[in-house]
C-alpha positions, 0 to 999 in steps of 0.5 A, spaced: 875 941 401 874 936 396 877 941 389 884 942 394 885 935 395 885 934 386 889 941 386 894 937 390 894 930 387 895 934 380 900 937 382 904 931 385 903 927 379 906 933 375 912 933 377 917 939 376 925 940 375 929 945 378 936 946 380 938 939 382 931 937 384 926 933 379 920 934 382 920 931 389 927 928 388 932 932 389 940 930 390 939 927 385 948 929 381 949 924 387 945 919 384 948 919 376 952 912 377 947 910 378 944 913 372 950 912 367 949 903 369 942 903 368 941 906 361 946 901 359 942 896 361 937 894 357 942 892 351 942 886 354 950 889 358 951 889 365 945 887 369 943 892 373 942 891 382 937 896 387 938 894 394 932 897 398 932 897 405 927 898 410 921 897 415 914 894 413 913 898 406 919 895 404 918 888 407 911 888 404 914 889 397 907 892 394 911 899 392 918 894 391 914 889 387 910 895 384 916 898 382 920 893 380 915 889 375 915 897 371 923 897 371 922 889 368 917 891 364 921 897 361 929 894 362 928 887 362 928 882 367 935 880 372 931 877 377 928 877 384 934 880 387 935 878 395 932 875 400 931 873 407 933 866 407 925 861 408 920 864 411 922 869 416 915 871 419 908 869 419 905 872 413 911 873 409 909 872 402 915 875 397 912 876 389 915 873 385 917 867 389 913 862 393 918 861 399 917 854 403 921 852 409 920 845 414 920 844 421 927 845 425 929 852 424 930 858 429 929 865 427 934 871 429 932 879 427 934 885 428 927 887 431 921 884 434 921 876 436 926 873 434 931 879 436 931 876 443 938 874 445 942 869 443 941 870 437 944 867 430 949 873 426 944 878 421 946 881 415 943 885 410 936 882 410 935 884 417 933 876 419 938 869 420 935 863 421 938 856 424 938 849 423 937 845 429 937 838 426 940 835 420 935 835 414 931 842 414 929 845 409 929 852 404 926 851 398 924 858 393 921 857 386 920 863 382 915 866 376 916 865 369 918 873 369 924 872 376 928 865 372 934 866 374 942 863 371 945 865 377 944 862 384 947 865 391 947 863 398 950 867 405 951 863 411 956 863 417 962 859 416 963 857 425 966 852 429 962 845 429 957 847 423 954 842 418 953 843 412 948 847 406 947 841 401 944 846 395 940 842 389 938 846 382 935 842 376 938 836 379 945 839 380 948 839 386 953 842 390 955 842 398 957 848 402 961 846 408 960 851 413 966 847 418 971 852 421 976 854 426 974 860 427 967 863 425 965 868 418 961 870 413 961 866 407 958 866 400 957 861 396 954 862 389 952 857 384 951 859 374 948 855 369 947 855 363 940 854 362 935 859 366 932 856 372 925 856 375 928 852 383 931 851 388 932 846 394 937 848 400 938 842 406 942 841 412 947 837 414 951 835 420 950 841 425 947 846 427 948 852 420 946 859 420 944 861 413 943 870 413 940 871 406 940 867 398 938 871 391 936 869 384 940 873 379 939 872 371 946 876 368 943 877 361 941 885 362 935 887 366 933 890 372 933 887 379 930 889 385 931 886 392 927 889 398 929 886 405 926 889 410 924 888 417 916 890 420 916 895 425 924 896 425 927 903 425 934 904 422 937 904 429 936 897 429 939 897 423 946 897 427 944 891 430 946 886 424 954 885 423 958 888 419 962 882 416 956 878 414 954 886 411 960 886 408 961 880 405 954 880 402 955 887 399 961 884 397 957 878 393 951 882 392 954 887 387 948 893 389 948 899 384 943 903 388 942 902 395 936 905 397 934 907 405 927 907 406 926 907 414 922 914 418 914 911 419 916 907 426 922 912 428 915 918 426 911 913 431 914 913 437 913 915 443 918 920 444 923 921 438 930 926 440 931 931 433 939 930 435 939 923 437 936 921 431 940 925 426 946 921 429 942 915 428 941 917 421 948 919 420 951 913 423 948 908 419 949 912 413 956 913 414 957 906 416 954 904 409 958 907 405 964 904 409 961 897 407 958 898 400 963 903 397 962 909 393 954 905 392 950 911 390 944 912 396 938 916 395 934 916 402 926 916 401 923 921 406 917 919 411 910 918 407 904 922 410 901 918 415 895 920 420 892 917 427 888 919 432 892 917 439 892 924 444 900 922 446 903 924 438 900 930 437 907 931 441 912 926 441 917 930 438 919 938 440 915 941 434 909 945 434 903 940 434 900 938 428 893 941 425 887 936 425 886 933 419 879 935 415 876 928 413 869 926 409 863 926 415 856 924 413 851 930 414 845 929 415 839 931 411 835 937 413 829 938 416 823 940 412 819 945 416 812 946 417 805 949 419 802 945 425 794 946 425 791 953 429 789 950 435 783 952 439 782 959 443 779 955 449 780 949 449 776 947 454 769 949 450 768 941 446 764 945 441 771 949 439 775 943 439 770 939 435 769 945 430 777 945 430 776 938 428 771 939 422 767 933 426 761 937 429 755 935 427 757 930 424 759 933 418 767 932 416 771 938 414 777 937 409 783 943 411 788 941 407 794 938 409 801 942 410 805 940 405 812 935 406 819 935 403 820 929 400 826 925 406 833 926 403 839 923 402 845 923 407 850 929 405 857 927 405 861 933 407 869 935 410 869 937 418 873 935 423 871 930 427 872 929 435 877 924 435 881 927 429 886 924 425 892 928 425 900 927 423 905 924 429 909 930 431 915 926 431 914 925 423 916 933 421 921 932 426 923 926 422 923 929 415 926 935 417 933 931 420 932 926 413 932 932 409 938 936 412 944 930 412 941 928 405 944 935 403 950 935 407 952 929 405 950 929 398 944 923 398 939 922 394 932 926 397 925 923 396 920 928 399 915 922 399 910 926 403 910 932 398 910 928 392 903 924 396 900 931 396 903 932 401 899 933 409 893 930 410 893 927 404 892 919 407 885 921 409 884 922 400 888 916 400 884 912 405 878 915 404 876 916 396 875 912 391 880 909 388 882 907 396 890 907 396 892 906 402 889 902 408 883 903 413 890 905 418 893 911 414 900 908 414 900 902 410 899 902 402 895 897 398 897 894 391 893 901 388 896 906 393 903 901 392 902 903 384 901 910 385 908 912 389 912 907 385 910 911 379 911 917 382 918 915 385 921 913 378 917 918 374 922 923 377 927 919 377 927 919 370 926 926 370 933 927 375 936 922 369 934 926 363 936 932 367 943 929 370 946 927 362 945 934 361 951 936 365 
């Protein structure tokens, strides 16, 4: 079994090119505008901006962070990109920047605790923060590789709103947000020298901030990750068209990556027809608001559960269980027992058998006993087996179909992990690359996924350049 897993891993790590497919990436011809722009990023030309929208895989930044590091090492850094404002949820710890937020803010989101009405206007990040009093503050400090010469902040102009005072290296700018009608507005500040920190403080009435971003306009790549833990693509519909459109106009992505699907696959019940409507509707909406920006759709990764109710959460075949590594008990050696006397009631026979008659001990050979074996490891189906929820397969089938019909790039994440049930080895075998929930990736796993995705994109770029 370990040999089969090794073969699957080797196959996943060695992508091949076929008609409009490179490894796990199909429909790569739709991404050619992105490839063309990326080719000039290294020479100090126009920077390239990748915007990834998704769930916890995106929000956690293990994968996008590793992908960002690899791209910026190759092409140069164009800044940290778009982020949700402030600290939108507990445990928020973005790579490459440190963020602080004072008390005095209310957090809204497309999913989770912040989604309860009433909520503030929402944009690409899926979060917004609204000040409760004048003097509320947010700030960020970037690492050396994420220094910026352009800062963008997006907020809601509306009746009774206050102002934002933006301070960068002693240079202050006041962003007035009082207006006759509510509308989204983004403010941009540019600098002659690279900067490392920014502070934003409210004045006057309440202010709602939907996102902020740092960029460096000297070539290179910026990769923005905006995700909401636990969310599905349908929740993205809870943001505002006007806010999303204004942010897209200001942030100008060159590639949009959509990375939902895991939470849909783990839902108590998924209807493939309804999911297809959601997928088509939201992709059409993004295209309408973003214009002709190429889109890459990531298929749902391999992920596993032991919850029996997820065996039938979609109208597909019941998934077979996964084989897991288990500890086998040591084998028990078989030895010959001493012969018992024919008549146990006869004390003489008993003494003879014990070699103790007349006080004379008889030496008898001791049966040989094999040394205790160390525990052995094998592969088996356990009493409470792991399996991929039925819904995950249904989600992937819809994603693949819609991507092909709408001419999107589609990356088969599950296949590039090594296929069905691969999450077992990613959790159980060294080096571990997934967490014990069989859903989320650790840093090593994030690095591996980023490497495999970029390998396929490299192959696709090479293939696209030949026609």
